[in-house]
C-alpha positions as CSV (number, residue, x, y, z in Angstrom):
1,M,-74.9,71.3,-3.6
2,T,-73.8,72.1,-0.2
3,T,-75.5,75.1,0.0
4,D,-78.9,73.8,-1.2
5,V,-78.7,71.2,1.4
6,T,-78.0,73.4,4.5
7,K,-80.9,75.9,3.1
8,R,-83.1,72.8,3.2
9,R,-82.1,71.7,6.5
10,K,-83.0,75.0,7.7
11,E,-86.6,75.4,5.8
12,S,-87.5,71.6,7.1
13,A,-87.9,72.7,10.7
14,V,-91.8,72.7,11.5
15,G,-93.0,73.4,14.6
16,N,-91.3,72.0,17.5
17,L,-89.7,69.7,15.2
18,G,-86.0,70.1,13.8
19,V,-83.0,68.9,13.4
20,I,-79.5,69.9,15.4
21,E,-77.1,71.9,13.8
22,T,-73.9,70.7,14.7
23,G,-71.7,73.4,13.1
24,L,-69.5,70.6,11.3
25,P,-69.1,71.3,7.5
26,T,-71.8,69.1,5.3
27,N,-69.3,67.8,3.2
28,R,-67.0,65.4,5.1
29,H,-64.5,65.4,2.4
30,S,-63.7,69.3,3.1
31,I,-62.6,68.3,6.5
32,Q,-60.1,65.5,5.3
33,T,-58.4,67.9,3.0
34,V,-57.8,70.7,5.6
35,A,-54.4,70.9,7.3
36,S,-51.7,68.7,7.7
37,E,-51.5,64.7,7.9
38,F,-51.0,64.9,11.8
39,R,-53.6,67.9,12.7
40,E,-55.4,68.0,15.8
41,G,-58.0,65.5,16.2
42,R,-56.3,63.2,13.8
43,C,-55.9,59.5,14.6
44,V,-53.8,57.3,12.2
45,L,-53.4,53.3,12.7
46,E,-51.1,51.6,10.8
47,K,-51.3,48.3,12.4
48,C,-53.4,46.7,15.4
49,E,-53.4,42.9,15.7
50,V,-53.4,40.1,18.3
51,I,-51.3,37.1,18.8
52,S,-53.4,34.0,19.2
53,R,-52.2,30.2,19.8
54,A,-54.1,27.1,19.3
55,V,-52.8,23.8,20.8
56,S,-53.5,20.5,19.7
57,F,-52.4,16.7,20.4
58,C,-51.6,14.4,17.6
59,G,-52.3,11.0,18.8
60,A,-50.2,9.2,16.2
61,T,-47.2,10.8,16.9
62,N,-47.7,11.7,20.3
63,K,-46.7,15.0,19.8
64,V,-48.2,18.7,20.7
65,D,-48.6,21.2,18.4
66,V,-48.9,24.7,18.9
67,K,-50.0,26.9,16.0
68,V,-49.2,31.0,16.3
69,K,-51.5,33.1,14.5
70,N,-51.8,36.7,14.3
71,K,-55.2,37.9,14.2
72,V,-56.0,41.7,12.8
73,L,-58.2,43.6,15.0
74,L,-58.3,46.6,13.2
75,H,-56.9,47.3,9.6
76,P,-55.1,50.7,8.6
77,L,-57.1,53.6,9.1
78,R,-57.3,57.3,9.4
79,V,-60.2,59.3,11.0
80,D,-60.6,62.7,12.3
81,L,-62.4,63.6,15.5
82,P,-63.6,67.1,15.4
83,A,-63.7,69.5,18.5
84,G,-67.0,70.6,20.2
85,S,-69.1,67.4,18.6
86,I,-69.7,64.1,20.1
87,T,-68.2,61.5,18.2
88,A,-70.0,57.9,18.0
89,V,-67.9,54.8,16.8
90,L,-70.5,52.5,16.1
91,G,-70.3,48.8,14.3
92,G,-72.0,45.6,14.9
93,A,-70.5,42.6,17.3
94,G,-66.5,42.0,16.4
95,S,-66.3,45.1,14.4
96,G,-63.7,46.6,16.7
97,T,-65.6,49.6,18.2
98,S,-64.2,49.0,21.5
99,T,-60.8,48.2,20.2
100,L,-60.5,51.3,18.5
101,L,-61.9,53.4,21.4
102,K,-59.2,51.9,23.7
103,F,-56.5,52.8,21.1
104,L,-57.5,56.2,21.3
105,A,-57.5,56.6,24.8
106,G,-54.4,54.5,25.2
107,Q,-55.7,51.6,27.1
108,M,-54.8,48.6,24.5
109,D,-54.7,45.0,25.9
110,K,-50.9,44.0,26.8
111,N,-51.5,41.3,24.3
112,V,-52.4,43.5,21.4
113,T,-49.4,44.8,18.9
114,Y,-50.2,48.0,17.4
115,D,-48.8,51.2,15.9
116,G,-50.2,54.3,15.1
117,N,-50.7,58.3,16.0
118,V,-53.4,59.8,18.0
119,N,-53.3,63.9,18.1
120,L,-55.9,64.6,20.9
121,P,-54.1,67.5,22.7
122,G,-55.2,68.4,26.6
123,S,-56.7,66.4,29.3
124,K,-58.3,63.2,28.9
125,S,-60.7,61.0,30.8
126,Y,-62.2,57.5,30.5
127,F,-65.6,56.7,31.6
128,A,-65.8,52.6,31.8
129,Q,-68.1,50.3,30.6
130,E,-68.8,48.8,34.3
131,T,-69.7,51.3,36.8
132,H,-67.7,51.0,40.2
133,L,-69.0,52.9,43.5
134,H,-68.7,53.3,47.0
135,R,-71.8,51.5,48.4
136,F,-72.2,53.8,51.7
137,Y,-72.1,57.3,49.7
138,T,-75.0,59.4,48.5
139,P,-75.1,61.5,45.6
140,R,-74.7,64.3,48.0
141,T,-71.7,63.1,50.0
142,Y,-70.3,61.2,47.1
143,I,-69.7,65.0,45.5
144,K,-68.0,66.0,48.7
145,H,-65.9,63.4,49.2
146,Y,-64.6,63.7,45.5
147,Q,-63.9,67.7,46.9
148,R,-61.9,66.7,49.7
149,L,-60.0,64.1,47.3
150,M,-59.2,66.8,44.9
151,G,-57.2,68.5,48.1
152,G,-59.4,71.7,48.4
153,R,-61.5,73.1,50.2
154,G,-63.9,74.6,47.4
155,A,-64.7,73.3,44.2
156,P,-63.0,70.7,41.9
157,E,-61.5,72.3,38.8
158,G,-63.5,69.9,36.8
159,C,-67.2,70.6,38.5
160,C,-66.3,74.4,38.0
161,K,-65.9,74.0,34.4
162,L,-68.5,71.7,34.0
163,L,-71.2,74.0,35.3
164,R,-69.3,77.2,34.1
165,G,-67.8,76.1,31.0
166,K,-64.5,77.8,29.7
167,P,-64.0,81.5,28.7
168,S,-65.0,82.4,25.6
169,N,-62.8,84.4,23.0
170,N,-64.6,87.5,24.1
171,A,-64.4,87.0,27.8
172,P,-62.0,89.6,29.3
173,S,-58.7,88.7,30.6
174,T,-57.2,89.8,34.3
175,V,-53.9,91.2,34.1
176,G,-51.0,89.4,33.3
177,G,-53.1,86.6,31.6
178,N,-54.1,84.3,34.4
179,R,-57.1,82.5,34.8
180,K,-58.7,83.2,37.9
181,L,-62.4,82.1,39.2
182,R,-64.3,84.3,41.1
183,R,-66.1,82.0,43.7
184,S,-69.8,82.4,43.6
185,G,-73.0,81.3,44.5
186,S,-73.1,79.1,41.3
187,A,-69.7,77.2,42.1
188,I,-69.8,73.6,43.3
189,N,-67.8,74.5,46.6
190,D,-71.5,74.9,48.3
191,D,-74.8,73.1,48.4
192,E,-76.3,75.3,45.6
193,G,-73.4,74.3,43.3
194,I,-73.7,70.5,44.4
195,E,-77.4,70.6,43.6
196,R,-76.9,72.3,40.3
197,L,-74.8,69.4,39.3
198,L,-77.3,66.8,40.5
199,D,-79.9,68.8,38.2
200,A,-77.9,68.4,35.3
201,L,-77.3,64.4,36.0
202,R,-81.1,64.3,36.3
203,I,-81.0,62.8,39.6
204,D,-84.6,63.5,41.5
205,V,-84.4,65.6,44.7
206,D,-85.7,62.9,46.8
207,R,-83.2,60.4,45.7
208,R,-80.0,62.4,46.6
209,D,-79.9,61.3,50.0
210,T,-79.8,57.8,49.2
211,I,-77.0,55.5,49.2
212,V,-75.5,54.1,46.3
213,G,-76.1,50.1,47.6
214,D,-75.1,47.0,46.8
215,M,-76.0,43.3,47.4
216,F,-76.3,44.0,51.0
217,K,-79.0,47.1,50.9
218,K,-80.5,48.3,48.1
219,G,-79.9,51.7,46.9
220,L,-79.7,53.9,43.7
221,N,-80.8,52.1,40.7
222,P,-78.8,51.1,38.0
223,G,-79.5,54.2,35.6
224,E,-79.0,56.4,38.4
225,Q,-75.6,54.7,39.3
226,R,-74.7,55.2,36.1
227,R,-75.2,59.3,35.8
228,L,-73.5,59.8,39.1
229,D,-70.6,57.7,37.8
230,L,-70.8,59.9,34.8
231,G,-70.8,62.9,36.8
232,L,-68.0,62.1,38.8
233,T,-65.9,61.0,35.9
234,V,-66.4,64.7,34.2
235,S,-65.7,66.5,37.3
236,L,-62.5,65.2,38.2
237,R,-60.9,67.4,35.7
238,A,-63.5,68.7,33.2
239,P,-61.5,66.9,30.6
240,D,-61.0,68.0,27.2
241,T,-61.5,64.8,25.6
242,L,-63.8,62.3,27.3
243,F,-64.0,58.7,26.0
244,C,-67.2,57.0,27.2
245,E,-67.5,52.9,26.6
246,S,-70.8,51.9,25.9
247,P,-72.7,54.7,28.4
248,D,-76.2,52.9,27.2
249,L,-75.4,49.8,28.4
250,G,-78.0,48.0,30.0
251,L,-80.1,51.4,30.4
252,D,-83.5,52.0,29.2
253,S,-83.8,54.6,26.5
254,E,-85.4,57.2,28.9
255,T,-82.0,56.9,31.0
256,S,-80.0,56.8,27.9
257,L,-81.2,59.9,26.3
258,N,-80.4,61.8,30.1
259,V,-76.7,60.5,29.8
260,M,-76.6,61.6,26.6
261,E,-78.1,64.9,27.0
262,F,-75.4,65.3,29.8
263,L,-72.6,64.8,27.0
264,K,-74.4,67.0,24.8
265,G,-74.5,69.9,27.5
266,Y,-70.9,69.3,28.4
267,V,-69.3,69.3,25.1
268,A,-71.4,72.3,24.0
269,K,-69.8,74.8,26.5
270,D,-66.4,74.6,24.9
271,S,-65.6,74.6,21.5
272,N,-62.4,72.5,22.6
273,R,-63.9,69.3,24.1
274,R,-64.6,66.2,22.5
275,V,-66.7,63.3,23.5
276,I,-65.7,60.0,22.1
277,V,-68.3,57.1,22.6
278,T,-69.4,53.7,21.6
279,L,-73.2,53.0,21.3
280,D,-74.9,49.4,21.3
281,R,-78.3,50.3,20.4
282,P,-79.2,54.0,20.6
283,S,-82.8,55.2,20.0
284,L,-83.6,58.1,17.8
285,F,-83.7,60.6,20.5
286,V,-80.0,59.6,21.5
287,W,-78.9,59.4,17.5
288,N,-80.2,62.8,17.1
289,L,-77.5,64.0,19.6
290,V,-74.8,62.6,17.9
291,D,-72.7,65.1,15.5
292,N,-69.7,62.9,14.1
293,V,-69.8,59.1,13.5
294,I,-67.1,56.4,12.9
295,L,-68.8,53.2,11.5
296,L,-66.7,49.9,11.5
297,S,-67.3,46.6,9.9
298,K,-64.7,43.8,10.6
299,G,-62.1,46.4,11.6
300,R,-62.5,48.3,8.7
301,V,-63.8,52.0,8.5
302,V,-66.9,52.2,6.2
303,Y,-68.1,55.2,7.2
304,E,-66.3,58.3,8.9
305,G,-68.0,62.3,9.0
306,P,-71.0,63.9,10.2
307,R,-74.0,62.1,10.8
308,F,-76.0,64.7,8.6
309,D,-74.1,63.3,5.7
310,M,-74.4,59.2,6.4
311,E,-78.0,59.2,4.4
312,S,-76.1,61.1,1.6
313,F,-73.5,58.4,1.6
314,F,-76.0,55.1,1.3
315,A,-78.1,56.8,-0.8
316,Y,-75.2,57.1,-3.1
317,H,-74.5,53.8,-3.0
318,G,-77.8,52.8,-3.7
319,K,-78.8,51.7,-0.1
320,P,-81.3,54.7,1.3
321,T,-83.0,54.2,4.6
322,P,-86.5,52.9,3.8
323,K,-89.3,55.1,5.4
324,R,-90.4,54.4,9.4
325,F,-86.9,52.6,9.5
326,S,-84.4,53.4,12.0
327,P,-81.5,54.9,10.5
328,L,-78.8,53.4,12.4
329,E,-80.0,49.9,12.3
330,H,-80.2,50.2,8.5
331,Y,-76.5,51.3,8.2
332,I,-75.1,48.4,10.4
333,A,-77.4,46.1,8.6
334,C,-75.8,47.2,5.1
335,V,-72.5,46.9,6.5
336,S,-72.4,43.8,8.6
337,N,-73.4,41.4,6.1
338,F,-72.4,38.2,7.8
339,R,-73.0,36.2,4.7
340,S,-70.6,38.4,2.4
341,D,-66.6,38.0,3.6
342,N,-65.9,41.0,1.5
343,N,-68.6,43.1,2.1
344,A,-66.7,45.0,4.6
345,V,-64.1,45.6,2.1
346,N,-66.7,46.6,-0.5
347,W,-68.1,49.3,1.8
348,E,-64.5,50.5,2.5
349,S,-63.8,50.9,-0.8
350,A,-67.2,52.7,-1.0
351,L,-66.3,55.1,1.3
352,K,-63.2,56.0,-0.6
353,Q,-64.9,56.6,-3.9
354,W,-67.7,59.0,-2.5
355,Q,-64.9,61.0,-0.6
356,E,-63.6,61.7,-4.0
357,K,-66.4,62.2,-5.7
358,V,-69.1,63.9,-3.5
359,D,-67.8,67.4,-4.2
360,E,-68.5,67.1,-7.9
361,D,-72.1,65.4,-7.5
362,E,-74.9,67.9,-8.0
363,G,-77.8,65.2,-6.8
364,D,-79.0,65.5,-3.3
365,Y,-79.6,62.0,-1.4
366,L,-80.4,63.6,1.9
367,A,-84.0,62.3,3.2
368,D,-86.0,64.4,5.2
369,D,-87.9,62.2,6.8
370,I,-84.6,60.8,8.1
371,E,-82.8,64.3,9.1
372,T,-86.3,65.9,11.0
373,C,-85.9,63.5,13.6
374,F,-87.2,64.5,17.2
375,P,-86.6,67.6,19.4
376,S,-83.7,67.2,21.8
377,A,-83.6,68.3,25.2
378,I,-80.3,69.3,26.7
379,P,-80.3,70.4,30.4
380,E,-80.5,73.8,30.8
381,V,-78.1,74.0,33.5
382,L,-75.3,73.0,31.4
383,L,-76.0,75.7,29.0
384,I,-75.5,78.7,31.3
385,S,-73.2,81.1,29.8
386,A,-70.2,82.5,32.1
387,N,-67.6,85.0,31.4
388,N,-65.8,84.2,34.5
389,E,-61.9,82.8,34.1
390,T,-61.1,79.4,35.5
391,T,-58.0,78.2,37.8
392,A,-55.3,75.9,36.6
393,P,-56.2,72.8,38.3
394,S,-55.3,72.4,41.8
395,F,-55.1,68.8,42.9
396,G,-53.9,69.0,46.3
397,K,-50.8,67.3,48.0
398,S,-50.6,63.5,48.4
399,W,-51.0,63.9,51.8
400,L,-54.5,65.5,51.6
401,K,-55.4,62.6,49.1
402,F,-53.8,60.0,51.6
403,L,-56.0,61.5,54.1
404,A,-59.3,61.2,52.1
405,L,-58.5,57.9,50.8
406,L,-57.7,56.6,54.4
407,Q,-60.9,57.9,55.5
408,R,-62.9,56.3,52.7
409,S,-61.3,53.0,53.7
410,I,-62.4,53.0,57.5
411,L,-65.8,54.0,56.6
412,D,-65.9,51.2,54.1
413,A,-65.1,48.7,56.5
414,L,-67.6,50.1,59.2
415,K,-70.2,50.3,56.7
416,N,-69.7,47.5,54.1
417,P,-70.8,44.3,56.4
418,G,-68.3,42.2,53.9
419,I,-65.3,43.7,55.0
420,L,-65.3,43.8,58.7
421,G,-69.3,42.7,59.9
422,L,-69.0,39.3,58.2
423,R,-65.9,38.5,59.3
424,I,-66.7,39.3,62.8
425,L,-70.1,37.4,62.5
426,M,-68.1,34.2,60.9
427,Y,-65.2,34.3,63.2
428,T,-66.9,35.0,66.7
429,P,-69.4,31.6,66.6
430,F,-66.5,29.4,65.1
431,T,-64.0,30.7,67.7
432,L,-66.8,29.9,70.6
433,F,-67.0,26.8,69.2
434,L,-63.6,26.0,69.2
435,G,-63.3,27.3,72.8
436,L,-65.8,25.0,73.9
437,L,-64.1,21.8,72.0
438,F,-60.8,22.6,73.9
439,Y,-62.7,23.9,76.9
440,N,-60.5,23.8,80.1
441,L,-57.5,21.9,78.3
442,Q,-55.7,20.5,81.1
443,D,-52.1,21.5,81.5
444,D,-50.2,18.7,82.2
445,E,-47.5,16.5,81.0
446,S,-49.8,13.7,79.7
447,Y,-49.2,12.8,75.7
448,E,-53.0,13.9,75.3
449,S,-52.7,17.3,76.7
450,V,-49.3,18.1,75.0
451,N,-50.8,16.9,71.7
452,S,-54.1,18.7,72.0
453,R,-52.4,22.0,72.9
454,A,-50.1,21.8,70.0
455,A,-52.8,20.8,67.5
456,F,-54.7,23.7,68.7
457,L,-52.0,26.1,68.1
458,F,-51.4,24.7,64.8
459,Y,-55.4,24.9,63.5
460,S,-55.3,28.4,65.4
461,S,-52.1,29.5,63.2
462,S,-53.3,28.0,60.2
463,F,-57.4,28.7,60.2
464,Y,-57.6,32.3,60.8
465,I,-54.8,33.0,58.4
466,F,-56.5,30.8,55.8
467,M,-60.0,32.7,56.1
468,V,-58.9,36.2,55.2
469,V,-59.1,35.1,51.8
470,A,-62.8,36.5,52.5
471,V,-61.8,39.9,51.9
472,L,-60.4,39.6,48.6
473,P,-64.1,40.2,46.8
474,F,-64.0,43.2,48.6
475,L,-60.4,44.5,47.9
476,A,-60.9,43.5,44.3
477,K,-63.9,45.8,44.0
478,E,-61.5,48.6,45.5
479,R,-59.1,48.0,43.2
480,L,-61.3,48.5,40.0
481,I,-62.4,51.8,41.9
482,C,-59.0,52.9,42.2
483,R,-58.1,52.0,38.6
484,K,-61.2,54.2,37.3
485,E,-59.6,57.2,39.4
486,V,-56.3,56.6,38.7
487,L,-56.9,56.5,34.9
488,N,-58.5,59.9,35.4
489,G,-55.4,61.7,36.8
490,C,-56.9,61.6,40.4
491,Y,-53.9,60.6,42.3
492,H,-51.0,57.7,42.2
493,P,-52.1,54.2,42.8
494,I,-49.3,54.0,45.5
495,T,-51.1,56.6,47.6
496,H,-54.2,54.3,47.4
497,H,-52.3,51.6,48.3
498,F,-51.2,53.0,51.3
499,A,-54.4,54.5,52.6
500,V,-56.2,50.7,51.7
501,S,-53.2,49.7,54.0
502,V,-53.4,51.5,57.0
503,G,-57.1,51.6,56.8
504,S,-57.0,47.7,57.4
505,I,-55.0,48.0,60.6
506,P,-58.1,48.7,62.7
507,N,-59.7,45.6,61.4
508,V,-57.0,43.4,62.1
509,V,-57.0,44.6,65.8
510,I,-60.7,44.1,66.1
511,L,-60.6,41.0,64.9
512,S,-57.6,39.6,67.0
513,F,-58.8,41.3,69.9
514,I,-62.1,39.4,69.8
515,I,-60.2,35.8,69.0
516,T,-58.0,36.3,71.8
517,L,-60.8,37.5,74.5
518,I,-62.5,34.2,73.8
519,L,-59.7,31.6,73.4
520,V,-57.9,32.6,76.3
521,G,-60.7,32.6,78.7
522,M,-61.9,29.5,77.4
523,V,-59.0,27.0,76.9
524,K,-56.8,29.0,79.3
525,L,-53.7,29.8,77.2
526,H,-50.7,31.5,78.7
527,N,-49.2,34.9,78.1
528,P,-52.5,36.2,76.5
529,V,-50.7,39.9,75.6
530,Q,-48.4,37.9,73.7
531,F,-50.8,35.8,72.2
532,F,-53.1,38.7,71.1
533,L,-49.7,40.3,69.2
534,I,-48.6,37.3,67.5
535,L,-52.1,36.7,66.3
536,L,-52.2,40.3,65.3
537,L,-49.4,40.0,63.4
538,A,-50.2,36.9,61.3
539,L,-53.4,38.5,60.4
540,W,-51.6,41.3,59.3
541,N,-49.5,39.4,57.0
542,A,-52.5,37.4,55.5
543,E,-54.0,40.8,54.8
544,S,-51.0,42.1,53.3
545,Y,-50.8,39.2,50.8
546,A,-54.7,39.8,50.2
547,I,-53.8,43.3,49.1
548,L,-50.8,42.2,47.2
549,L,-53.2,39.6,45.3
550,S,-55.7,42.3,44.6
551,T,-52.9,44.7,42.7
552,C,-51.7,41.6,40.5
553,V,-55.4,39.9,39.4
554,T,-58.5,41.7,38.5
555,N,-60.7,38.6,39.0
556,Y,-61.3,38.1,42.7
557,I,-61.9,34.3,42.1
558,L,-58.2,33.4,40.5
559,G,-57.1,35.9,43.5
560,I,-59.0,33.5,46.3
561,I,-57.5,30.5,44.3
562,I,-54.3,31.7,44.2
563,L,-54.3,33.0,47.7
564,A,-55.6,29.7,49.2
565,G,-53.3,27.7,47.2
566,I,-50.3,29.8,49.3
567,F,-51.9,29.6,52.5
568,G,-52.4,25.7,51.6
569,L,-48.7,24.9,50.9
570,A,-47.6,26.9,53.9
571,M,-49.2,24.3,56.2
572,P,-47.1,21.2,56.0
573,L,-44.1,23.3,56.2
574,E,-44.8,25.0,59.5
575,G,-43.2,22.5,61.8
576,F,-46.2,20.6,63.1
577,M,-46.6,17.7,60.4
578,L,-42.9,17.7,60.1
579,V,-40.3,18.7,62.2
580,P,-37.5,20.5,59.9
581,S,-35.0,17.7,60.5
582,I,-37.5,15.1,59.0
583,F,-37.6,17.4,55.9
584,P,-35.9,16.5,52.6
585,S,-32.4,17.7,52.5
586,Y,-33.3,19.8,49.1
587,L,-36.6,21.1,50.7
588,R,-35.1,22.0,54.2
589,W,-34.8,25.5,53.4
590,L,-38.5,25.7,52.6
591,Y,-39.1,25.5,56.6
592,L,-38.3,29.6,57.0
593,V,-40.1,30.6,53.9
594,P,-43.6,31.0,55.1
595,F,-44.6,33.4,58.0
596,H,-46.5,30.2,59.2
597,T,-43.6,29.0,60.6
598,Y,-42.7,32.0,63.0
599,V,-46.3,32.4,63.8
600,F,-46.6,28.5,65.1
601,R,-43.1,28.4,66.7
602,S,-44.3,31.9,68.6
603,F,-47.6,30.2,69.8
604,M,-45.9,27.1,71.0
605,Y,-43.0,28.9,72.8
606,N,-45.3,31.5,74.6
607,E,-47.5,28.5,75.8
608,F,-44.8,26.0,76.6
609,A,-41.9,27.9,77.8
610,G,-41.5,28.4,81.4
611,T,-43.4,25.3,82.4
612,S,-41.8,22.1,83.9
613,F,-42.1,20.1,80.5
614,G,-42.0,23.0,78.4
615,E,-38.5,22.3,77.4
616,M,-39.2,18.6,76.3
617,V,-41.9,19.3,74.1
618,L,-40.1,22.7,72.5
619,K,-37.0,20.2,71.8
620,S,-39.4,17.7,70.4
621,Y,-40.4,20.2,68.0
622,E,-37.1,21.5,67.3
623,I,-38.1,24.9,68.3
624,D,-36.1,25.3,71.7
625,A,-34.3,28.3,70.6
626,T,-37.2,30.3,69.5
627,N,-36.8,34.2,70.4
628,I,-40.4,35.5,70.2
629,K,-39.2,39.0,70.1
630,H,-37.0,38.2,67.1
631,D,-39.8,36.2,65.3
632,M,-42.0,39.1,65.8
633,V,-39.7,41.3,64.2
634,V,-39.2,38.8,61.6
635,L,-43.2,39.1,61.0
636,L,-43.2,42.5,60.9
637,C,-40.5,42.7,58.6
638,Y,-42.3,40.2,56.3
639,S,-45.2,42.2,55.8
640,L,-43.2,45.3,55.0
641,V,-41.6,43.4,52.3
642,I,-44.7,42.2,50.7
643,H,-46.0,45.8,50.6
644,C,-42.6,46.7,49.0
645,V,-43.9,44.1,46.2
646,S,-47.0,45.6,45.9
647,V,-45.5,49.1,45.5
648,A,-43.0,47.7,42.8
649,V,-46.4,46.2,40.9
650,L,-48.2,49.1,41.0
651,M,-44.8,51.3,39.8
652,F,-44.5,48.8,36.8
653,S,-47.8,49.2,36.0
654,S,-48.3,52.9,36.5
655,R,-45.6,53.5,33.8
656,G,-47.7,52.1,31.5
657,R,-47.6,49.4,28.9
658,T,-44.8,49.4,26.1
659,K,-46.2,50.8,23.2
660,K,-45.7,52.4,20.2
661,Q,-48.4,54.9,20.1
662,K,-47.1,58.6,20.0
663,D,-49.1,61.6,21.0
664,T,-47.7,64.6,19.3
């Protein structure tokens, strides 16, 4: 039967129409029974569930009832992911497609309990559902940035493999078995190689010098951004296994086809590569590029095998695809009947039955009008054969990566209005207003003058620190980009943390200088140099807190709430509203906890020390024994402690989540 079906597939191609021969066996049962239980490309999942808690209040008994329930996300399954093919994980809403993809990639959520085995050898990369790119890069400059980020002057290893492919079995090997690449004009280390990669991504020539863009300035459209992000993800490592989470999400049919053609050309260059994708509503053009399918319904595998055999499976069970209907939509509609709770279980049993009997069945349930779909248009640039050997990956040293990330962080601050420009625009007029309000404040012993200066210094030490929360949305976006690059093995997150921290120092210096220049000239403050240094350390500590929050939370709104709460709680503890001796005895230790305390008392000592009435004022606030140099050292150490906590958080998260999944 199998021979007849294959022969008819070849004969059914007419004119420019035809089918894509995947090279996979037309009989899925033959795939399953070859080799051992944990062979290469096999995934076995024994358990996958999440713990949910329902809290209810009983008014009669005045008790809170907490019910704990385990919700099964995926039922036990075993699937094969053939090499040299695109495997699509499909299913309706709530079927578990994203959960299965995260399990295969080792990116399961922390609240999920699971146990299984995944055997996918070689390097892996993950193409996330959301697109996160820096706004100021163009497609050309973004690729060059990744060259520097990879720590080499030449091509990133991934780009070379992407364009040239791995050597075939017939390719000549070098002496000693070393794999080397002869740098030629087709490599990505020159402008021609960059243009070839952009050609493969279907980015128009007139759009290659257009910035990515954001809410401040329009740039590449979402489809171009999506394709560029995919190209950068693949070019990092040229992974043997590429996981793509909904690469067609939010894209039109033409752009979705371009993305799938890129993936098809990528996997076609090496028989050891695998591309595993989740698709939402693929067109027939996109569907025609899929080789292998895993169809899920309510966490159960209801079909698994070559795409060519799906029609045979459904026709065998009396559900052939009607003419002029989309095959995929018909398959999903059959297995996702929400009116029947047992529908998924029935189809899971039907799959096992079909796998057992398909070899003995002499019938042919293949529909010619379904298999003969549309011609594919894989980019020719990705099909260039190459006999050159490839080098071992060269990711460069950490300090080279640090310099590349530091340069990117400084450029982001200069070219992203939200990081520095808007803050200057916000701080400058407000500081001018504050200077006009306290203009030429009299320097005498009157109660009004002393109280006004103290209130001014308290407000300055609190408000400017509090306004640092405005940078959190941009730090959160930078952290998402970092997580994507770290996930794909580009660098260690600590390297990125140090680069962002050092890159934020010029921003703090500029803001502190502007504030000092305006206030000292208008309010006539004493010792402007010390005022500048104290304000600089205050803003640097606030910036360090913001960086720490960006490593702990992914939602910047939650980060703003937490950071605003921390700074708000610190204000009453500075010693202006209440002097330390009035604090309750059990809360007096809190006076020395926030860095705001050292900022305020340093401002006060800098302003009143040395005047005829200064000692009396400082004693009234119980800060007459303040040592400014000591407090500045404390502020510096305070920021270092915050960064040490950030490093500890990154080290803990980089170790990975505790899980039972094993890589064999």
